[in-house]
DSSP file (Angstrom, degrees, kcal/mol; ACC not computed):
  #  RESIDUE AA STRUCTURE BP1 BP2  ACC     N-H-->O    O-->H-N    N-H-->O    O-->H-N    TCO  KAPPA ALPHA  PHI   PSI    X-CA   Y-CA   Z-CA
    1    1 A M     >        0   0    0      0, 0.0     4,-2.7     0, 0.0     0, 0.0   0.000 360.0 360.0 360.0 -40.6   77.2   77.9  103.3
    2    2 A Q  T  4  +     0   0    0      1,-0.2     5,-0.1     2,-0.2     0, 0.0   0.813 360.0  54.4 -65.9 -29.1   78.0   81.3  104.9
    3    3 A I  T  4 S+     0   0    0      1,-0.2    -1,-0.2     2,-0.1     0, 0.0   0.926 116.4  35.2 -71.4 -43.4   74.5   81.5  106.4
    4    4 A N  T  4 S+     0   0    0      1,-0.3    -2,-0.2     0, 0.0    -1,-0.2   0.872 134.0  24.5 -77.8 -37.9   74.7   78.1  108.1
    5    5 A Y  S  < S-     0   0    0     -4,-2.7    -1,-0.3     3,-0.0    -2,-0.1  -0.711  80.5-159.5-130.3  80.1   78.3   78.2  109.1
    6    6 A P        -     0   0    0      0, 0.0    -3,-0.1     0, 0.0    -4,-0.1  -0.322  25.9-112.5 -64.0 142.0   79.6   81.8  109.3
    7    7 A K        -     0   0    0      1,-0.1     2,-0.1    -5,-0.1    -5,-0.0  -0.572  35.2-115.2 -73.8 130.2   83.3   82.2  109.1
    8    8 A P        -     0   0    0      0, 0.0     2,-1.2     0, 0.0     3,-0.2  -0.396  16.4-130.0 -68.6 143.1   84.8   83.4  112.4
    9    9 A D     >  +     0   0    0      1,-0.2     4,-1.8    -2,-0.1     5,-0.1  -0.750  28.4 179.5 -93.6  90.5   86.4   86.9  112.4
   10   10 A H  H  > S+     0   0    0     -2,-1.2     4,-2.5     1,-0.2    -1,-0.2   0.842  77.8  56.2 -64.4 -34.7   89.7   86.1  114.0
   11   11 A Q  H  > S+     0   0    0      1,-0.2     4,-2.4     2,-0.2    -1,-0.2   0.918 107.0  49.5 -64.1 -42.2   91.0   89.6  113.8
   12   12 A K  H  > S+     0   0    0      2,-0.2     4,-2.2     1,-0.2    -1,-0.2   0.897 110.8  50.4 -63.3 -40.1   87.9   90.9  115.7
   13   13 A V  H  X S+     0   0    0     -4,-1.8     4,-2.4     2,-0.2    -2,-0.2   0.921 111.0  48.6 -63.4 -44.7   88.5   88.2  118.4
   14   14 A L  H  X S+     0   0    0     -4,-2.5     4,-2.3     1,-0.2    -2,-0.2   0.898 110.4  50.6 -64.1 -40.4   92.1   89.2  118.7
   15   15 A I  H  X S+     0   0    0     -4,-2.4     4,-2.1     2,-0.2    -1,-0.2   0.899 110.0  50.6 -64.9 -39.5   91.3   92.9  119.0
   16   16 A Y  H  X S+     0   0    0     -4,-2.2     4,-2.3     1,-0.2    -2,-0.2   0.919 109.6  51.0 -61.9 -43.2   88.7   92.1  121.7
   17   17 A E  H  X S+     0   0    0     -4,-2.4     4,-2.7     1,-0.2    -2,-0.2   0.893 107.8  53.1 -61.3 -39.8   91.4   90.0  123.6
   18   18 A I  H  X S+     0   0    0     -4,-2.3     4,-2.5     1,-0.2    -1,-0.2   0.929 108.9  48.9 -61.0 -45.6   93.8   93.0  123.4
   19   19 A E  H  X S+     0   0    0     -4,-2.1     4,-1.9     1,-0.2    -1,-0.2   0.908 112.4  48.2 -61.5 -41.7   91.2   95.3  124.9
   20   20 A Q  H  X S+     0   0    0     -4,-2.3     4,-2.4     2,-0.2    -2,-0.2   0.900 111.0  50.5 -66.1 -40.7   90.5   92.8  127.7
   21   21 A M  H  X S+     0   0    0     -4,-2.7     4,-2.5     2,-0.2    -2,-0.2   0.905 108.9  51.5 -64.1 -40.9   94.3   92.4  128.4
   22   22 A Q  H  X S+     0   0    0     -4,-2.5     4,-2.2     1,-0.2    -1,-0.2   0.900 110.6  48.9 -62.5 -39.8   94.8   96.1  128.6
   23   23 A E  H  X S+     0   0    0     -4,-1.9     4,-2.5     2,-0.2    -1,-0.2   0.900 110.1  51.3 -66.2 -40.4   91.9   96.4  131.1
   24   24 A D  H  X S+     0   0    0     -4,-2.4     4,-2.4     2,-0.2    -2,-0.2   0.907 110.2  49.0 -62.9 -41.8   93.4   93.5  133.2
   25   25 A V  H  X S+     0   0    0     -4,-2.5     4,-2.4     2,-0.2    -1,-0.2   0.916 110.9  50.7 -63.2 -43.2   96.8   95.2  133.3
   26   26 A R  H  X S+     0   0    0     -4,-2.2     4,-2.0     1,-0.2    -2,-0.2   0.924 111.5  47.4 -60.9 -44.8   95.2   98.5  134.3
   27   27 A K  H  X S+     0   0    0     -4,-2.5     4,-2.3     1,-0.2    -2,-0.2   0.904 111.3  50.8 -63.9 -41.4   93.2   96.8  137.1
   28   28 A L  H  X S+     0   0    0     -4,-2.4     4,-2.3     1,-0.2    -1,-0.2   0.893 108.2  52.5 -64.8 -38.9   96.4   95.0  138.3
   29   29 A R  H  X S+     0   0    0     -4,-2.4     4,-2.6     2,-0.2    -1,-0.2   0.914 109.5  49.3 -61.7 -42.1   98.3   98.2  138.4
   30   30 A L  H  X S+     0   0    0     -4,-2.0     4,-2.3     1,-0.2     6,-0.2   0.912 110.1  50.9 -62.7 -41.8   95.5   99.8  140.5
   31   31 A D  H  <>S+     0   0    0     -4,-2.3     5,-2.1     2,-0.2     6,-1.2   0.888 110.9  48.5 -63.5 -38.6   95.6   96.8  142.9
   32   32 A V  H ><5S+     0   0    0     -4,-2.3     3,-1.0     4,-0.2    -2,-0.2   0.928 112.7  47.9 -65.8 -44.6   99.4   97.1  143.3
   33   33 A E  H 3<5S+     0   0    0     -4,-2.6    -2,-0.2     1,-0.2    -1,-0.2   0.851 112.4  49.1 -64.7 -34.5   99.1  100.9  143.9
   34   34 A N  T 3<5S-     0   0    0     -4,-2.3    -1,-0.2    -5,-0.2    -2,-0.2   0.472 115.3-115.3 -85.5  -1.2   96.4  100.3  146.5
   35   35 A G  T < 5S+     0   0    0     -3,-1.0    -3,-0.2    -4,-0.4    -4,-0.1   0.595  82.7 120.7  81.5  10.9   98.4   97.6  148.3
   36   36 A L  S   <S+     0   0    0     -5,-2.1     2,-0.4    -6,-0.2    -4,-0.2   0.748  77.4  39.2 -76.9 -23.6   96.0   94.8  147.5
   37   37 A V  S    S-     0   0    0     -6,-1.2    -2,-0.2    -9,-0.1    -1,-0.1  -0.979  99.0-102.9-126.2 138.4   98.7   92.9  145.7
   38   38 A K     >  -     0   0    0     -2,-0.4     4,-2.9     1,-0.1     5,-0.2  -0.323  30.9-126.6 -59.4 140.9  102.4   92.7  146.8
   39   39 A R  H  > S+     0   0    0      1,-0.2     4,-2.8     2,-0.2     5,-0.2   0.906 105.7  47.2 -59.2 -47.0  104.5   95.0  144.7
   40   40 A D  H  > S+     0   0    0      1,-0.2     4,-1.9     2,-0.2    -1,-0.2   0.910 116.5  44.0 -65.7 -40.9  107.1   92.4  143.6
   41   41 A A  H  > S+     0   0    0      2,-0.2     4,-2.2     1,-0.2    -1,-0.2   0.897 115.2  49.7 -68.0 -39.9  104.4   89.8  142.6
   42   42 A G  H  X S+     0   0    0     -4,-2.9     4,-2.7     2,-0.2    -2,-0.2   0.908 110.0  49.3 -65.4 -42.9  102.3   92.5  140.9
   43   43 A V  H  X S+     0   0    0     -4,-2.8     4,-2.3    -5,-0.2    -1,-0.2   0.907 112.0  49.0 -64.2 -41.8  105.2   93.8  138.9
   44   44 A A  H  X S+     0   0    0     -4,-1.9     4,-2.0    -5,-0.2    -1,-0.2   0.910 113.2  47.1 -64.1 -41.4  106.2   90.3  137.7
   45   45 A R  H  X S+     0   0    0     -4,-2.2     4,-2.6     2,-0.2    -2,-0.2   0.899 110.8  51.6 -68.2 -40.0  102.6   89.6  136.7
   46   46 A I  H  X S+     0   0    0     -4,-2.7     4,-2.6     2,-0.2     5,-0.2   0.919 109.3  50.6 -61.8 -43.2  102.3   92.9  134.9
   47   47 A A  H  X S+     0   0    0     -4,-2.3     4,-1.9     1,-0.2    -1,-0.2   0.910 111.8  47.9 -61.1 -42.0  105.5   92.2  132.9
   48   48 A S  H  X S+     0   0    0     -4,-2.0     4,-2.0     2,-0.2    -2,-0.2   0.911 112.5  48.3 -64.6 -43.2  104.1   88.7  132.0
   49   49 A M  H  X S+     0   0    0     -4,-2.6     4,-2.4     1,-0.2    -2,-0.2   0.883 110.3  51.5 -66.2 -38.4  100.8   90.2  130.9
   50   50 A Q  H  X S+     0   0    0     -4,-2.6     4,-2.6     2,-0.2    -1,-0.2   0.871 107.9  52.4 -67.0 -35.6  102.4   92.9  128.8
   51   51 A K  H  X S+     0   0    0     -4,-1.9     4,-1.9     2,-0.2    -2,-0.2   0.923 111.2  46.7 -64.0 -43.6  104.5   90.2  127.1
   52   52 A E  H  X S+     0   0    0     -4,-2.0     4,-2.0     2,-0.2    -2,-0.2   0.890 111.4  52.6 -63.8 -39.8  101.4   88.3  126.3
   53   53 A L  H  X S+     0   0    0     -4,-2.4     4,-2.4     1,-0.2    -2,-0.2   0.917 107.7  50.2 -62.5 -45.1   99.7   91.5  125.1
   54   54 A R  H  X S+     0   0    0     -4,-2.6     4,-2.2     1,-0.2    -1,-0.2   0.875 109.1  53.1 -62.0 -37.0  102.6   92.3  122.8
   55   55 A G  H  X S+     0   0    0     -4,-1.9     4,-1.8     2,-0.2    -1,-0.2   0.898 109.4  47.8 -64.2 -40.8  102.4   88.8  121.3
   56   56 A T  H  X S+     0   0    0     -4,-2.0     4,-2.0     2,-0.2    -2,-0.2   0.896 110.6  51.4 -67.7 -40.0   98.7   89.2  120.6
   57   57 A I  H  X S+     0   0    0     -4,-2.4     4,-2.3     1,-0.2    -2,-0.2   0.898 108.3  52.5 -62.4 -40.1   99.3   92.6  119.0
   58   58 A A  H  X S+     0   0    0     -4,-2.2     4,-2.4     1,-0.2    -1,-0.2   0.874 106.4  53.9 -63.4 -37.1  102.0   91.0  116.8
   59   59 A Q  H  X S+     0   0    0     -4,-1.8     4,-2.5     2,-0.2    -1,-0.2   0.917 108.5  48.5 -62.7 -43.0   99.5   88.3  115.7
   60   60 A V  H  X S+     0   0    0     -4,-2.0     4,-2.6     2,-0.2     5,-0.2   0.926 111.6  49.6 -63.2 -44.3   97.0   91.0  114.6
   61   61 A D  H  X S+     0   0    0     -4,-2.3     4,-2.5     1,-0.2    -2,-0.2   0.910 112.1  48.0 -60.3 -42.7   99.8   92.8  112.7
   62   62 A E  H  X S+     0   0    0     -4,-2.4     4,-2.2     2,-0.2    -1,-0.2   0.905 111.7  50.3 -64.5 -41.7  100.8   89.6  111.0
   63   63 A F  H  X S+     0   0    0     -4,-2.5     4,-1.8     2,-0.2    -2,-0.2   0.926 113.4  44.9 -62.2 -46.5   97.1   88.8  110.1
   64   64 A V  H  X S+     0   0    0     -4,-2.6     4,-2.4     1,-0.2    -2,-0.2   0.911 113.5  49.2 -66.2 -43.5   96.6   92.2  108.6
   65   65 A S  H  X S+     0   0    0     -4,-2.5     4,-2.5     1,-0.2    -1,-0.2   0.858 109.7  51.7 -68.2 -33.5   99.8   92.3  106.6
   66   66 A S  H  X S+     0   0    0     -4,-2.2     4,-2.2     2,-0.2    -1,-0.2   0.880 110.7  48.6 -70.0 -35.4   99.2   88.8  105.2
   67   67 A K  H  X S+     0   0    0     -4,-1.8     4,-2.2     2,-0.2    -2,-0.2   0.912 112.9  47.9 -67.0 -41.2   95.7   89.9  104.1
   68   68 A D  H  X S+     0   0    0     -4,-2.4     4,-2.2     2,-0.2    -2,-0.2   0.911 112.2  49.3 -63.4 -42.7   97.2   93.0  102.5
   69   69 A R  H  X S+     0   0    0     -4,-2.5     4,-2.2     1,-0.2    -2,-0.2   0.907 111.5  48.5 -63.9 -43.1   99.9   91.0  100.8
   70   70 A K  H  X S+     0   0    0     -4,-2.2     4,-2.6     1,-0.2    -1,-0.2   0.891 109.9  52.8 -65.9 -38.8   97.4   88.5   99.4
   71   71 A G  H  X S+     0   0    0     -4,-2.2     4,-2.2     2,-0.2    -2,-0.2   0.911 110.2  47.4 -62.3 -42.7   95.2   91.4   98.1
   72   72 A L  H  X S+     0   0    0     -4,-2.2     4,-2.3     2,-0.2    -2,-0.2   0.898 111.9  50.7 -64.8 -40.1   98.1   92.9   96.3
   73   73 A L  H  X S+     0   0    0     -4,-2.2     4,-2.4     2,-0.2    -2,-0.2   0.922 111.5  47.4 -63.3 -44.7   99.0   89.5   94.8
   74   74 A L  H  X S+     0   0    0     -4,-2.6     4,-2.5     2,-0.2    -2,-0.2   0.882 111.0  51.7 -65.5 -38.3   95.5   88.9   93.6
   75   75 A A  H  X S+     0   0    0     -4,-2.2     4,-2.2     2,-0.2    -1,-0.2   0.915 111.5  47.3 -64.5 -42.1   95.3   92.4   92.1
   76   76 A G  H  X S+     0   0    0     -4,-2.3     4,-2.3     2,-0.2    -2,-0.2   0.904 112.4  49.0 -65.2 -41.6   98.5   91.9   90.2
   77   77 A A  H  X S+     0   0    0     -4,-2.4     4,-2.5     2,-0.2    -2,-0.2   0.908 110.6  51.1 -64.7 -41.5   97.4   88.5   89.0
   78   78 A D  H  X S+     0   0    0     -4,-2.5     4,-2.4     1,-0.2    -2,-0.2   0.922 110.6  48.8 -61.1 -44.2   94.1   89.9   87.8
   79   79 A R  H  X S+     0   0    0     -4,-2.2     4,-2.4     2,-0.2    -2,-0.2   0.916 111.6  49.1 -62.2 -43.8   95.9   92.7   85.9
   80   80 A A  H  X S+     0   0    0     -4,-2.3     4,-2.4     1,-0.2    -2,-0.2   0.908 111.3  49.4 -63.9 -42.1   98.2   90.2   84.3
   81   81 A I  H  X S+     0   0    0     -4,-2.5     4,-2.3     1,-0.2    -1,-0.2   0.910 111.5  49.0 -64.4 -41.8   95.4   87.9   83.2
   82   82 A R  H  X S+     0   0    0     -4,-2.4     4,-2.2     2,-0.2    -2,-0.2   0.904 111.2  49.8 -64.2 -40.9   93.4   90.9   81.8
   83   83 A E  H  X S+     0   0    0     -4,-2.4     4,-2.2     2,-0.2    -2,-0.2   0.923 111.3  48.4 -64.2 -43.9   96.5   92.1   79.8
   84   84 A L  H  X S+     0   0    0     -4,-2.4     4,-2.3     1,-0.2    -2,-0.2   0.912 110.8  51.5 -61.9 -41.9   97.1   88.6   78.4
   85   85 A A  H  < S+     0   0    0     -4,-2.3    -1,-0.2     1,-0.2    -2,-0.2   0.893 111.6  46.7 -62.9 -39.5   93.4   88.3   77.4
   86   86 A S  H >< S+     0   0    0     -4,-2.2     3,-0.8     1,-0.2    -1,-0.2   0.860 111.8  51.0 -72.4 -33.6   93.6   91.7   75.6
   87   87 A V  H 3< S+     0   0    0     -4,-2.2    -2,-0.2     1,-0.2    -1,-0.2   0.906 117.7  37.8 -68.0 -41.3   96.8   90.9   73.8
   88   88 A F  T >< S+     0   0    0     -4,-2.3     3,-1.5    -5,-0.2     6,-0.2   0.094  83.0 144.2-100.6  23.3   95.6   87.5   72.5
   89   89 A K  T <  S+     0   0    0     -3,-0.8    -3,-0.1     1,-0.3     4,-0.1  -0.389  75.1   8.7 -63.1 138.2   92.0   88.6   71.8
   90   90 A D  T 3  S+     0   0    0      1,-0.2    -1,-0.3    -2,-0.1    -4,-0.0   0.739 101.8 127.0  60.9  26.8   90.5   86.9   68.6
   91   91 A D  S X  S-     0   0    0     -3,-1.5     3,-2.1     1,-0.1     4,-0.3  -0.844  72.6-119.8-108.6 148.7   93.6   84.6   68.5
   92   92 A P  T 3  S+     0   0    0      0, 0.0     3,-0.5     0, 0.0    -1,-0.1   0.761 114.0  58.9 -59.8 -22.5   93.2   80.8   68.3
   93   93 A I  T 3> S+     0   0    0      1,-0.2     4,-2.3     2,-0.1     5,-0.2   0.538  79.8  92.0 -82.3  -5.7   95.2   80.6   71.6
   94   94 A E  H <> S+     0   0    0     -3,-2.1     4,-2.3    -6,-0.2    -1,-0.2   0.892  83.1  50.7 -59.0 -43.7   92.6   82.7   73.4
   95   95 A G  H  > S+     0   0    0     -3,-0.5     4,-2.1    -4,-0.3    -1,-0.2   0.966 114.5  40.5 -61.4 -56.5   90.5   79.7   74.6
   96   96 A P  H  > S+     0   0    0      0, 0.0     4,-2.6     0, 0.0    -1,-0.2   0.862 114.2  55.5 -61.6 -33.2   93.3   77.6   76.1
   97   97 A L  H  X S+     0   0    0     -4,-2.3     4,-2.6     2,-0.2    -2,-0.2   0.908 107.0  49.5 -64.7 -41.2   94.8   80.8   77.5
   98   98 A Q  H  X S+     0   0    0     -4,-2.3     4,-2.4     2,-0.2    -1,-0.2   0.911 111.7  48.8 -62.9 -42.6   91.6   81.7   79.3
   99   99 A E  H  X S+     0   0    0     -4,-2.1     4,-1.9     2,-0.2    -2,-0.2   0.920 113.1  46.8 -64.1 -43.4   91.4   78.2   80.8
  100  100 A A  H  X S+     0   0    0     -4,-2.6     4,-2.4     1,-0.2    -2,-0.2   0.903 111.3  52.2 -64.3 -40.8   95.0   78.3   81.9
  101  101 A A  H  X S+     0   0    0     -4,-2.6     4,-2.8     1,-0.2    -2,-0.2   0.904 109.1  49.3 -62.8 -41.7   94.5   81.8   83.4
  102  102 A M  H  X S+     0   0    0     -4,-2.4     4,-2.4     2,-0.2    -1,-0.2   0.869 110.3  51.2 -67.3 -35.2   91.5   80.6   85.4
  103  103 A A  H  X S+     0   0    0     -4,-1.9     4,-2.1     2,-0.2    -2,-0.2   0.924 112.9  45.1 -65.7 -43.6   93.4   77.6   86.7
  104  104 A V  H  X S+     0   0    0     -4,-2.4     4,-2.7     2,-0.2     5,-0.2   0.916 112.1  52.6 -64.7 -42.9   96.3   79.9   87.8
  105  105 A W  H  X S+     0   0    0     -4,-2.8     4,-2.5     1,-0.2    -2,-0.2   0.917 109.9  48.1 -59.0 -45.3   93.7   82.3   89.3
  106  106 A A  H  X S+     0   0    0     -4,-2.4     4,-1.9     2,-0.2    -1,-0.2   0.909 111.6  49.9 -63.9 -41.7   92.1   79.5   91.3
  107  107 A K  H  X S+     0   0    0     -4,-2.1     4,-1.1     1,-0.2    -2,-0.2   0.929 113.2  45.6 -63.6 -45.1   95.5   78.3   92.6
  108  108 A I  H  < S+     0   0    0     -4,-2.7     3,-0.4     1,-0.2    -1,-0.2   0.913 112.6  51.6 -63.3 -42.1   96.6   81.7   93.7
  109  109 A Q  H  < S+     0   0    0     -4,-2.5    -1,-0.2    -5,-0.2    -2,-0.2   0.845 115.7  39.1 -66.6 -34.5   93.2   82.4   95.4
  110  110 A F  H  < S+     0   0    0     -4,-1.9    -1,-0.2    -5,-0.2     2,-0.2   0.507  92.7  99.4 -99.2  -3.8   93.2   79.2   97.4
  111  111 A D     <        0   0    0     -4,-1.1    -4,-0.0    -3,-0.4    -3,-0.0  -0.543 360.0 360.0 -77.0 148.5   96.9   79.1   98.4
  112  112 A D              0   0    0     -2,-0.2    -1,-0.1   -42,-0.0   -42,-0.1   0.447 360.0 360.0 -90.9 360.0   97.7   80.3  101.9
């Protein structure tokens, strides 16, 4: 499935957009300094572009922190499942416990 339909890398796209926005702001500043754009219009446009840039940076931060949070959650769940399996090893409850653990693992893994 990954070969036919590769998953888009949204973080990479956002970082590319940030770089492009920074370049656009730099070019607009040069145009204002060189008198190609009126100062008041240029300053207003730069402020608007910087606000958009900060929003995109916030999106990247949110994306990264949610991935980090999910990774920590999955690591904790994995540790808990392993501990339960070792505690109930060779116990009649081991089979149902493994099935329940895998169901919980799947739910955690696929929840957003």
